[in-house]
C-alpha positions, 0 to 999 in steps of 0.5 A, a space after each residue: 830239058 832246056 826249057 827245065 833247066 833255065 827254069 831250075 837256075 841250079 847255080 841260082 835257085 833265088 833267082 828261081 821264077 816259074 814260068 808263065 805258062 805254070 809247066 815250072 811252079 813251086 808247091 809249097 810242103 802245105 801245098 803238097 801234102 793236103 793232096 790226096 794220101 799226098 804223095 809227089 804224082 803232079 798229075 797236070 803233068 798230063 800227056 794229051 798225047 794218051 786222051 786219044 786211043 785211036 792216037 796211040 801206037 798198036 800194042 803190037 807195036 810197042 812191044 816190036 820196039 820194047 823187045 829192040 829196046 831190049 835186045 839194044 841194052 843188052 850187046 851194052 852191057 855185054 862189052 860192059 861186062 867183057 870191059 869189066 873184066 868179065 866172060 860174057 856166056 849168055 845162053 844166045 848172044 845178043 847179037 843172034 837175037 838181033 840178026 833174028 829180030 
């Protein structure tokens, strides 16, 4: 993120410069509308790791990580709801779900 912040120059847009590797560069309106369907899908920012299926995590590992992230988010949302004075009455407490995992 630091590289982007440096290139973005929020305080002085006129000082923005493209990076040597081309990762952060300007696009004109004409460049954008000339693309198929004129969208902002910047495909040149591809993650090379996604091209090698053998190096990707197994689906069950990805699913478990998603479950863990959602459970942690549930705990945080419950805390926010309680801090706002709400009464949290889930069918199963998030702590119980995490303890079972």
